[in-house]
N, C-alpha and C positions, 0 to 999 in steps of 0.2 A: 469315474469314482465321485459316490457324491461327496465326500471329505472335502476333495478338489474343488466342489463345486460351491461348498460352502464357505472355504476359505475367502474364493474369488468374489464371493457375495461380500465379504465382510468387508474384502479391500474396496470396495463399492462406496458401501454406506457409510464406512471412516469418516472416508472423502467428503462426505456431505456437513459433518460433524467440525469438518476442522478450521472453519473459515465465516468469515459475515459479508458474503460478496453482496452488494446491489442487486436485486432483483433484474434488473435491465442490464447487469453488465453480463458477459461470458465467465465461466469457470476460471479469478486471475489467480598456481599457487601463490600464494599473496607473498608481492613485494614488500619486506619488512623494512618500514624506515625505524631510524634513530629516534628515542624519545625527543622530540620536537620543542624547540626553543619556541623562537616569535613566529606567525605564522605572519604571511605577505598579506597584504590587498589584496581580496579576490581578482582575478580576472577571468575574463571568457575564459575557456578553454577548450581545446577540441576533441573531443575521446577518441581513444583507437576506435571504437564500435561503437556506433549510436545507435544502430537500426536493432541491435538483440536487448536495448533494456526496456525492461517492462513497467507494468506498474505496480502495485499495491493489492489494487483488485483485477487487472483483465491482462489479459497476452497487448495493449494496443503497445505502440513505442513510445521511447520518453526523448524529450528534446536532450540535447548536447550540454552537457554536464557543464555549468556557469551558475556558483556559488553568489549571493546575494549581495548587493555592495554594501559597505559599509555610508551611516546617513550622512556625514561628511567626510570629506576625502583627507583625513588626518592618520595619522599613524597607527598602527594596530597597538592597544595597551600591551602590555608585556605579561607574559604568564604569569606573574605574580600580582597584577593587577586584576587580570581575569580570576584567577582564581580569588580573590576577597570578595569580586563581584557576585560571583557563583553563591559562596561562603553565603551573603546577605539574601540572594534568592533562594536557595535552597528550603522545603519547610523545617522546621526545626526541629521534626518528632521523627521524620521518619528514621530507618536500620541503616547502619553504616553510611552513614552521609558523605562521609569522607571518600569513600567509594563510589558513591554514585557523582559527586565531584569531581573526580579523576577521571571516572569512563568520559562522563560529558565533556570535560576539555581536552581530552584526549580525541576524540571527536573531532571537535570542533576544529582542532590543530589541524589534525589528518585531512579535515576535507577542505580547507582554509575558508572555513564560515567565521564572521567578525565577532569580535567577543563585545557582542552589546545586549543590551539585556531582554530588548524584543525578541532578540533570535534566542535566547536562553531560555527563557520563558516560553514560547512556544512549543520549544522541546520537553520543557517541563510538563507544558500543560496535557499536550499529548498522551506523554507516560503515566502521566497521573489518571487519564482517561481509558486507560489500555488497560492498565495492571494495578494501578495505587502502589506503585513504585513498589513493586514484587519484580524481582529476576524472573522467576516462574511461575508467572501467575497460575493461581489454581481457577477451574470452570465447576462452577456450582453443579453438583449431579450430573457430572461427565459421566461419570458408568451407566447413571441411568439415562439419560441422552444418547448414547451408544447404545443398549440394548432396545430401547423405543424403535429406533432407526434397524436394527437387526429386525424386531416381528413382523415392522411396515413391509419390508427388502424380504423378508420370510415369506409371508404373507402374498404377495406379489409374486413369488414363483412357486407358491403352494407347496413350498416345503415346512413341514413342520418342527416347530422350535426345538421338540427333544432331539431332532435327528441334527441339528445345529450346534448345539450346546456340546453335545456328544461329538461331534468334528471337533470342535473348539477344546476339545479337550488334549490334545496333541501337544506334548511338551516344544516349549520355545527357546530359541537359543540360551538364554538366561535361566532355562531348569524349569522356568513354573509354565502352566499352560497358557495358551491364548485366554480363555474363558479367565483365568484366573488375574490375566493381567487386564482384562477389562475389566475385572471388577473393582483392580485397585487403582483404575485410573483417576487422575486428581485435574493433570495439565495437560497440555499440546505438547508441552515438550518429552514427557511419558508417552503420550500417543505417536511421536514420532519416530523414537524410541522402537516400539511396538512394530510400527511399519518397515524400520530400517531393519529390524529382525526379520520381518517376513519376506521383503527384499532379499537377502541374503539367504532366508533359508527356502528360497522358491524353488530352487532344483530339486531338494531333498523332498517336498511335498507336493511337488509337479503343477505349479502354476508355470505362469506363460515367461519365458526368460526374460523379456520385457515389458514386465511389468515393476510402477515405479509408484515410489511415494505420493500419495495423493495430498499430504499435509503440507500446505499451502503458504501458511502466515507464523509467525512465531516469535517469541520475546517479550521483552519488557514495553516495546510500540507495535507489536503486531505487524511487522514489518513484513513482505512477501519474501520468500525463497527465492525465486526468482529472478525479483528484484536484485536482491543479493549478488546473487551468482552472474546478473549481465552487469552488473554497477563495478562489480572487481577487476571484468575484461575492459570495462574503458576506462576506469578510475584505479590501475592497480597500484596505491598507495594503502592499504590496509595496516594501521599499525601496530598488529598485534602478530606474534609468528602462534602458529598451530598445528596440532599432530594431526587432528581429526579432518570430516570434512569442512568444506565452509558453508553446509546444511547444521552443520551441529554446531557452527559457533553463531548461529540468526537464533538459538536457542539460549544462550549464554546473555548474559547483563551486558555483558562489552559489545557484543557481537550485536545484539539487538538493538541497542544507542546507536551505535554508528551506520548502520544500516537504514535506520528508522530517520535518524539526525540528515543522513543524505537524503533520503528519500521525499520529506519535510521541507528540509532547503536548501537545500545544493542546485537549485534551481531559479532565472529570476523569472520575474513575474511584476505587472506591477497595478499590484491592489490597494485601493485605499484604506481597509484593515485587514488586520491578521486572519478574523475568519475566515475569509474566502480561500488563504492556503487550507486552513483546518480541510473545509471544505471538499479542497482538492486529494489530501492526503487520505482521506475518506474515498473521492471516487475518483480520483486520476487526476495526475497533473491539468492544471489549465482548463480543469472541467468547468471552474468558474467562470471565468471567459469566454467557454467554448458557449455554455447555458444561454448567455448572454447574448450570444452569438445567434443564436437559436431562436429567441425570442425575439431580436430585432427582425431576422427572417420570415416569422411567424406572423409579425405586424403588418408585414410587407405583402406576402402573400396572400393575408388574409386564411391562412390555414393552421388548422392546430396543429401542433408538434411537440414531441415528448421532448421536453428540455432537461435533455441528463449529461449534458456539454458531449457524448459523443456522434462526432459529426460523420463518422466512415465505421462500417462493420468489416473487425477484422474475422471477424469466425468463418466468413465464407468469402465468397466473390458478388452477394447481393449488393446492389446501390440501396446506400442507406436511402431514409424516408427527405432527410436534409438535403444530399444529394438529388432528389426527385426534384425538391422545390425550386432549387439553385441551377435546373437544368431550365426549369418552365421559364425562369426569370430571365433566363439569359441575355435576351434582349434585350429588355428593359436595366440590365447590371452594364451593359457593353462588352461581351465578356461572352466567346465560347467556352464550349462543353468543356476544349481541352486547357483553355485556361482557368476554367473554375475546378480540375478535377487536378491541376498543377498545383495551385493555392492551398486549396482544401488538405492536400497528401500532408502541409506544415501544422495542423491543427495540435500536434502535441509540441511544437516549438514557440518560442517567442515570439518569432518572425512572423506567426501568424496574423498579427495584429496589424503588422505593417505590409499585407499584400494587396492588390486591387480589390479584391473579392473583399475581403473586411470592410474595411473604407467603402468601398460602395455600399452594402448592404445597408451600412449603419448609415451613410448620407442619406440613400431613399427613403430610409426607415423614417429618420428622422425630420427628412421634408415632408413626407406623409401625416406624422404627428403633431408636426409643428413644437415638438423642444428635444431637448437632447434626452437619449436614452442611455441609461448604465453600458457599463462595459463589461462589467460582473454581477453575476446574481447568482443564487443558492440553485446546484444542480438539483431538481425534481428525483430523487430516488428512494425507493425503499428499501431498508435494510432487512434480508430475510436470514437466517438459519436458524438451527433446533436448536441452538443457544438463545434465540432471542423468542420473549413469549410476550412481546407486546409489539405495537406499530413503532417503528421509527425509521428515521429519515436520515439523511444527509444533511441536512438543513440542522434537525435534533442534532448529531453528532458535533456541528460546527458550534452551534450556541452552547454547549456541555464544554467543550473545549477554550471557548473564548472565556465564558466564566471562570474558569481554571486562570487561565491565564492572564487576566485582568489583576484575581487576583497574587499573584506572582509578580506582576509588575509592580502594584500598588509596596511592595516589600522593599523595593528598591530604596536607597536611602539618597 
């Protein structure tokens, strides 16, 4: 039945409009705690399931959950002091200032992130970059973007647009036709709701029973739904009760902030500047460190590598170009291929920088160049999405966010 084919087509093409993945990357119930009082200083915590945690942009595993350490080993400020600090740092002209403050503070408390200006400002800088302080950010011309993608796909499959639009006149569960809902699209939350209805309506319209919602990111910090679903298994302390799905929580202000802050800050890394953490938020945790490792390896091997921060291929059983170069240098490194594989499997953890593989690559590369090499650089990734109309990169994203971060830090009295 052609109408079914058109709805399947819609399912596949809208997913392309749903996120902003890097071009070199693959397509990326709660336990309620009481209103938290004073959080303790964070310590390394072993999650219940580390292998299932996903990054914001791809399906690679993340590190164990380890909140960043406070600058100095002193007691955490109390909740009133933290609230006062946030009040200083928040922009004065945003709507519902107290609501944003309370949701940010609740997230920091539940995630055990130190109440420090640097961390508050880091979260707020990402928030401002991704949504300009909108809990349900609009996407300019979203309906036109979607229809343009539909036309491209229809042309690819030699389907007349007249017939496609006719098929989309079928009523959806909210009473409107699918076409009417596409015409009215303004936000990713609306697009997510549209797909939730398509999934629920799959039986009635003859779609495959295993059809899944392809919308991957949402909320004011554009956090990955996969990350949220995996994070709550490893850190089951979501501070809110809810009646809908966790996916729906990601598209709320409180849920989007909580999981976005977790993705940005709830892991430890020794970067000299916050902008590298911003790059990681865009490209995947530890991407800045791993890109520096690739650069050192490229220097050592005299072979050009893509410095994207991904040392392994997670979408297939293929050996990555980084692995291939490491194997060729195994004798110089004094490591077997088995030892290389064992160490490189830790690329998404803090401990990778303590492995023999990491240390020897940098030692030999520095001996070859005669100077110390940086252990963090900007990943070289171009951002691609139907929503992007100009050339943007992870470095551009990190620099933009860092500018907002510096502005926020300047508000501290």
